[in-house]
C-alpha positions in Angstrom: 52.7 50.4 -48.5 54.8 53.1 -50.2 54.8 53.8 -53.8 58.7 52.0 -54.2 57.5 49.0 -53.0 54.2 48.9 -55.2 53.1 45.9 -57.7 53.9 46.6 -60.7 52.1 45.4 -63.8 52.8 41.7 -63.2 52.3 41.9 -59.4 55.8 41.3 -57.8 57.1 44.7 -57.3 58.9 45.4 -60.3 58.9 43.9 -64.0 60.8 40.9 -63.8 63.5 40.6 -66.7 62.8 37.5 -68.8 64.0 37.2 -71.3 61.7 34.7 -74.0 63.3 31.8 -75.7 63.7 30.5 -78.9 62.8 33.9 -80.7 65.4 33.4 -83.5 64.4 35.1 -86.7 65.2 35.0 -90.1 68.4 37.7 -89.6 69.4 35.9 -86.3 68.6 38.9 -84.1 67.0 38.1 -81.0 64.1 39.7 -80.5 62.2 40.3 -77.1 58.6 41.2 -76.6 56.4 42.3 -79.9 57.5 40.5 -83.0 56.2 40.8 -86.7 55.8 37.3 -88.8 57.9 37.9 -92.1 60.0 35.5 -94.2 61.0 32.3 -93.5 63.8 30.8 -91.5 66.0 28.0 -92.1 67.7 27.0 -95.7 67.4 27.3 -99.4 65.7 24.0 -99.2 63.3 24.8 -96.2 62.4 28.4 -97.6 61.1 26.1 -100.3 59.6 23.3 -98.7 57.9 26.3 -96.9 56.7 27.9 -99.8 55.1 24.6 -101.4 53.3 24.0 -98.7 51.9 28.0 -98.4 50.6 27.5 -102.5 49.2 23.8 -100.9 47.5 25.5 -98.7 45.6 28.3 -100.9 45.1 25.5 -103.8 42.8 23.7 -100.6 41.2 26.9 -99.9 40.7 27.5 -103.8 39.3 24.3 -103.9 36.8 24.1 -100.9 35.7 27.7 -101.9 32.0 28.0 -102.7 32.8 29.0 -106.4 34.5 26.3 -107.0 32.3 23.5 -105.9 29.6 24.7 -107.7 31.8 25.4 -110.9 33.0 21.7 -110.4 29.0 20.6 -110.5 28.2 22.6 -113.6 31.0 20.6 -115.3 30.5 17.4 -114.2 26.9 17.5 -115.4 27.9 18.8 -118.3 30.8 16.1 -118.8 27.9 13.5 -117.9 24.8 14.3 -119.8 22.6 12.4 -117.7 23.1 14.7 -115.1 21.6 17.9 -116.9 17.9 17.1 -116.2 18.8 16.5 -112.6 20.4 20.3 -112.8 17.8 21.8 -111.4 17.2 20.2 -108.3 20.7 18.9 -107.6 22.3 22.2 -107.9 20.7 24.5 -105.3 20.6 21.2 -103.0 23.9 21.4 -103.4 24.5 25.5 -103.0 22.2 24.9 -100.0 24.7 22.0 -98.1 27.4 24.6 -99.0 25.5 27.0 -97.5 25.3 24.9 -94.5 29.1 24.4 -93.9 30.1 28.2 -94.1 27.9 28.6 -91.0 29.1 25.8 -89.3 25.9 23.5 -89.6 27.2 20.8 -91.9 30.8 19.3 -90.5 33.8 20.1 -92.9 36.1 16.7 -92.8 39.0 17.4 -90.1 42.3 16.5 -92.9 40.5 17.5 -96.3 43.4 18.3 -98.1 45.6 19.2 -94.8 48.9 18.2 -94.4 50.2 17.0 -91.1 53.5 18.3 -90.3 54.6 14.6 -89.2 56.9 14.3 -85.6 58.7 16.8 -84.7 60.3 17.5 -82.0 58.5 19.6 -79.6 59.8 22.6 -77.8 58.7 23.6 -73.8 56.5 26.3 -75.1 53.0 27.3 -75.6 50.9 29.6 -77.9 47.8 31.5 -76.2 45.4 32.8 -79.2 43.2 35.4 -77.2 40.2 36.6 -79.8 39.3 40.3 -79.8 35.6 40.2 -78.7 33.3 42.6 -77.6 35.7 43.8 -74.8 39.0 42.6 -72.9 37.4 39.3 -71.6 39.3 36.9 -74.2 42.4 38.7 -73.5 42.3 39.3 -70.3 41.4 35.4 -69.0 44.9 34.7 -71.8 47.0 37.3 -69.8 46.0 35.8 -66.6 46.8 32.3 -67.7 49.9 33.8 -69.1 51.1 34.9 -65.8 50.1 32.2 -63.7 52.1 29.9 -66.1 55.5 31.7 -65.6 54.8 31.4 -62.1 54.3 28.2 -62.4 57.6 27.5 -64.5 59.7 30.4 -65.4 61.4 27.6 -68.8 58.2 28.2 -70.3 58.3 29.9 -73.7 54.9 31.9 -73.4 54.0 33.5 -77.2 51.4 35.2 -78.1 49.1 35.3 -80.9 46.3 37.8 -81.1 43.9 40.1 -83.3 44.1 42.2 -79.9 45.8 46.1 -80.2 47.1 46.1 -77.1 50.3 44.8 -77.2 51.7 46.9 -75.3 50.4 45.3 -72.1 52.4 42.2 -73.3 55.2 43.9 -74.6 55.9 45.3 -71.3 55.6 42.0 -69.4 57.7 40.7 -72.5 55.8 38.2 -74.2 57.1 37.9 -77.7 53.7 38.7 -79.5 52.3 38.0 -83.0 49.7 40.6 -83.8 47.2 40.5 -87.3 44.9 42.9 -87.4 40.9 41.8 -87.5 39.0 41.4 -90.8 37.3 44.7 -90.2 40.2 46.7 -90.1 41.2 45.9 -93.6 39.5 47.2 -96.6 37.3 44.7 -98.8 38.6 41.8 -97.5 36.6 39.0 -97.3 36.2 36.3 -94.3 38.2 33.4 -96.7 41.0 35.7 -97.5 41.0 36.7 -93.7 41.2 33.3 -92.4 43.6 32.4 -95.1 45.7 35.2 -93.3 45.4 33.6 -90.1 46.4 29.7 -91.6 49.2 31.2 -93.1 50.7 33.1 -89.8 49.7 30.4 -87.7 51.8 27.6 -89.4 55.0 30.6 -89.4 54.5 30.8 -85.6 54.1 27.3 -85.3 57.3 26.2 -87.5 59.7 29.1 -85.6 58.6 27.8 -81.6 57.3 24.5 -82.1 55.1 24.6 -79.4 54.1 21.5 -77.3 50.4 23.6 -76.5 48.4 25.6 -78.5 45.3 27.9 -76.1 42.8 29.3 -78.0 40.0 31.9 -76.2 37.1 32.2 -77.7 33.4 31.9 -78.1 33.9 31.4 -82.1 36.7 29.5 -83.7 38.3 30.7 -86.9 37.9 27.8 -89.6 41.7 29.4 -90.8 42.8 28.4 -87.0 41.2 25.3 -87.5 43.1 24.1 -90.4 46.5 25.2 -89.1 46.4 23.1 -85.5 44.8 20.3 -87.2 48.2 20.0 -89.4 49.9 19.8 -86.0 50.5 16.6 -84.9 51.8 16.1 -81.2 51.0 19.7 -79.9 47.9 19.6 -77.3 45.6 21.5 -78.7 42.8 23.3 -75.2 39.7 25.7 -75.9 39.2 27.6 -73.1 35.2 28.9 -73.3 32.9 30.0 -71.2 30.3 28.0 -70.0 28.0 31.2 -69.8 26.1 31.9 -73.4 23.0 33.2 -74.6 20.5 30.3 -76.3 20.2 31.1 -79.7 24.3 31.0 -80.3 25.9 28.4 -82.0 30.0 27.2 -83.4 30.9 25.0 -86.6 29.2 21.8 -85.5 32.8 19.9 -86.1 34.9 22.6 -84.3 35.4 20.3 -80.8 36.6 17.7 -83.1 40.0 19.6 -83.3 40.6 20.0 -79.5 42.1 17.6 -77.2 40.4 19.5 -74.3 38.5 22.4 -73.1 38.3 24.8 -70.1 35.4 26.4 -68.8 36.4 29.2 -66.7 33.6 29.2 -63.5 29.6 30.0 -64.5 29.4 26.5 -66.0 26.9 23.9 -65.4 26.3 20.5 -65.0 29.1 17.9 -64.3 32.3 17.6 -66.2 33.5 15.6 -69.2 36.2 13.5 -70.1 38.0 16.5 -72.1 36.0 19.2 -70.3 37.3 20.5 -67.0 35.6 23.4 -65.1 37.9 25.7 -63.5 37.1 28.5 -60.7 36.4 32.1 -62.3 40.1 33.5 -63.8 41.2 36.7 -62.8 44.2 38.8 -63.5 44.8 39.7 -60.1 44.8 37.8 -56.4 44.3 40.1 -53.4 47.9 40.0 -52.2 48.8 41.7 -55.8 46.7 44.9 -56.2 47.6 47.8 -54.3 45.7 49.2 -50.7 43.0 51.4 -50.2 45.6 54.3 -49.6 48.4 54.3 -51.9 45.5 53.5 -54.6 43.4 56.6 -53.8 46.8 58.6 -53.9 47.5 57.5 -57.4 44.0 58.2 -58.1 43.9 62.0 -56.2 40.8 60.9 -54.6 40.4 61.9 -51.1 40.8 59.2 -48.3 37.0 60.1 -46.9 35.5 60.1 -49.9 33.3 57.8 -51.2 34.5 56.8 -54.5 32.3 55.0 -56.9 34.2 53.4 -60.4 32.1 53.4 -63.3 32.8 51.3 -66.4 29.7 51.0 -69.0 32.0 50.7 -72.3 32.5 47.2 -74.0 35.0 48.6 -76.7 33.4 50.5 -79.9 29.9 48.3 -80.0 27.9 50.4 -77.8 27.1 53.9 -77.7 27.6 54.3 -74.0 27.6 58.3 -73.9 24.2 58.7 -72.9 23.8 56.1 -70.7 26.9 56.7 -68.8 25.9 60.9 -68.2 22.3 59.5 -66.6 24.7 57.5 -64.2 27.2 60.3 -63.6 24.1 63.0 -62.5 23.0 60.5 -60.4 26.1 59.5 -58.4 27.4 63.3 -58.2 23.9 64.4 -56.4 26.0 62.8 -53.5 28.1 65.6 -52.6 30.6 63.1 -51.1 30.9 61.0 -54.1 34.0 60.9 -56.3 34.0 59.3 -60.0 36.9 56.8 -60.8 36.0 56.3 -64.8 37.4 53.4 -66.3 38.0 54.5 -70.1 38.4 51.5 -72.7 41.2 51.6 -74.1 39.7 49.7 -77.5 36.7 52.6 -77.5 36.6 56.2 -78.3 38.1 59.0 -75.3 34.8 60.3 -73.6 33.8 63.7 -73.7 33.1 64.1 -69.7 34.0 66.8 -67.6 33.2 67.4 -63.9 35.7 68.3 -60.3 34.8 65.3 -58.5 35.4 62.9 -62.0 39.2 61.3 -62.4 39.2 59.4 -66.0 41.8 56.0 -66.5 42.4 54.8 -69.1 44.9 51.5 -68.0 44.9 47.9 -67.9 44.5 46.2 -65.6 42.2 49.3 -63.9 41.9 45.9 -60.8 44.7 47.1 -59.5 43.2 50.2 -57.9 40.1 47.9 -56.8 40.7 48.4 -53.2 40.7 51.8 -53.1 36.7 51.7 -54.6 34.0 52.0 -52.1 31.0 50.7 -55.2 31.2 50.4 -58.9 28.4 51.0 -61.6 29.5 48.2 -64.8 28.5 46.3 -67.5 28.4 42.4 -66.6 31.4 41.6 -68.8 32.7 38.0 -67.5 36.1 39.6 -66.1 34.7 42.9 -64.1 31.3 40.6 -62.7 34.0 38.2 -61.3 36.9 41.0 -59.9 34.2 42.8 -58.3 32.6 39.8 -56.7 35.8 38.5 -55.0 36.6 41.5 -54.0 33.4 42.3 -52.4 32.6 46.0 -54.3 28.9 46.3 -54.1 27.8 46.5 -57.9 24.8 48.4 -60.0 25.1 46.5 -63.6 23.9 47.7 -66.1 24.4 44.6 -68.5 25.2 45.1 -72.5 21.9 43.3 -74.2 23.5 43.7 -77.5 26.7 41.4 -77.5 26.4 38.7 -79.5 27.0 35.5 -77.1 27.6 36.6 -73.4 24.6 36.5 -71.5 25.5 39.3 -69.0 21.8 39.7 -67.9 21.8 36.0 -66.8 25.0 36.5 -65.0 24.5 39.8 -63.4 20.9 38.3 -61.6 22.8 36.0 -59.8 24.8 38.8 -58.4 21.1 40.2 -56.9 20.1 36.6 -55.5 23.6 37.2 -53.5 22.6 40.3 -52.4 26.0 42.6 -53.4 24.6 43.8 -56.9 22.3 45.3 -58.2 20.8 45.2 -61.8 19.3 48.4 -64.2 19.1 48.5 -67.7 20.2 51.4 -70.1 16.6 52.5 -71.4 16.0 53.4 -68.0 15.4 57.0 -67.9 17.1 57.8 -64.4 19.8 55.9 -62.5 18.5 58.1 -58.7 17.1 55.0 -57.0 19.4 52.5 -57.7 22.6 54.4 -57.0 21.1 55.2 -53.9 20.5 51.8 -53.0 24.2 51.3 -54.2 25.6 53.3 -51.7 24.1 52.0 -49.0 25.5 48.3 -49.5 28.3 47.4 -47.5 31.8 45.7 -48.9 32.3 42.1 -48.3 34.9 40.3 -50.2 34.9 36.5 -50.9 38.2 34.4 -50.7 38.2 32.0 -53.6 40.5 30.2 -56.1 41.4 31.8 -59.1 41.0 29.8 -62.2 43.9 30.8 -63.8 46.4 28.8 -61.1 44.1 25.6 -62.2 45.5 25.4 -65.6 49.4 24.8 -65.3 48.3 21.8 -63.4 45.6 20.5 -66.0 48.6 20.9 -69.0 50.8 18.9 -66.9 53.5 22.5 -66.8 55.6 22.3 -63.6 58.4 24.2 -62.9 61.7 22.3 -62.6 
């Protein structure tokens, strides 16, 4: 395989010129790639209706706020004096119930003040909403699904809405993308205010594209998103959620009632239900789409006869990994013929590391290079784990134990049981023994289906 015929980011050997449909904005200009949500479209009557709808949503949010409902409780006691003697008991009880509601322990009425769109003509379009987690997990699965959907039906309009900052990946593949920065990127923004932005922006996206399908990938569904999709009559709502969750995690108790179906990629236990569909592990790249060993190594500028180890320990900005990384690199460079390819997270800071046998890549997806690796040292995130397992790369896992919901330790222990992986922990003082064992393991690829290819059939999306 030569450089002229190598797969591009979409794995086809070239970037296909696919022009998304239905991207008409207020000024009537056709937009490709990443776009912003701004203004309303159509006639003055439509703009007026949109303004009224937004005001109604704001009134609903105010009426559902804790401060407003507590104020109403006090006002009722004043208007009905017989309630006043009971106020020392009823007020804290009411505040406690509202607190449980905000924590997701108590349901919120699905249609409480939410106006339905009614029967509207739906376009052949899907909106994908990957949230921004610790790393690239949610984004990568939705990106893999988008590629599978485009392959199944090139005429399908695929639209992204996401707080992830890596918009250039979607832009290069011609996916129209709407972006809202995460809550903590804004100064002094409350959860209620941010959810209001999510709800308003999603309403604009839905009004513009009128999608037939919507899919969310995230561990915790945002209230603003739930409110927005609750108003969309005739739109199928899907939630992609992993099965490997920590036992002490929870989501709002009413979240599941907003969705028509659930897709669980790999790792799930138990049987499928009427609304839950378990698919094989999802990955972006298939074995026939990645670069071959020789070409990958030429891109990395490492010798053909070297032992090449891929290292990626970062989980975005959540952890200070430099101490662990330095101990891992010292252990690997103790072996004379070992070269290290360090995958630097595009969500984190640049790492200050230097060595003559070290190469640093800040790319996506790094699985394009995977056939050039003899071994790997990784955290235990879902996507990296499944890639290493499928391609049979012996891996030393150093699981991130500080993730909020993902049980990386449980996942990595499976690799030990299957004989292709090892598990070490960040607080270990030395990784010499573990890396020595790692370098003696043999590559053993597995032939497994890609769960992303199952999604079009589940949604009933087929090409012409």
